[in-house]
C-alpha angles and dihedrals in degrees: 000000000000126000129225090243089065093052088050088062096053113090093215090064097041097106098035111118114256091246092056092052091048089052091051091051093044096049101032128098089196122143135192111256118190112206122188116242114276094015111127116237092195140009130224109273096026115138111255107239098132138060118216121197 
């Protein structure tokens, strides 16, 4: 599960109201995934069932 302090470090979420970020954390099943440089996280034609930020 992600924590709000992680969202605070992501520029996309910078201007989100605090309440929105708290809702995202509360209702998300997101996890932090570390991927080595140049390793693909998806391939052309893969079904879209995940959002990567």
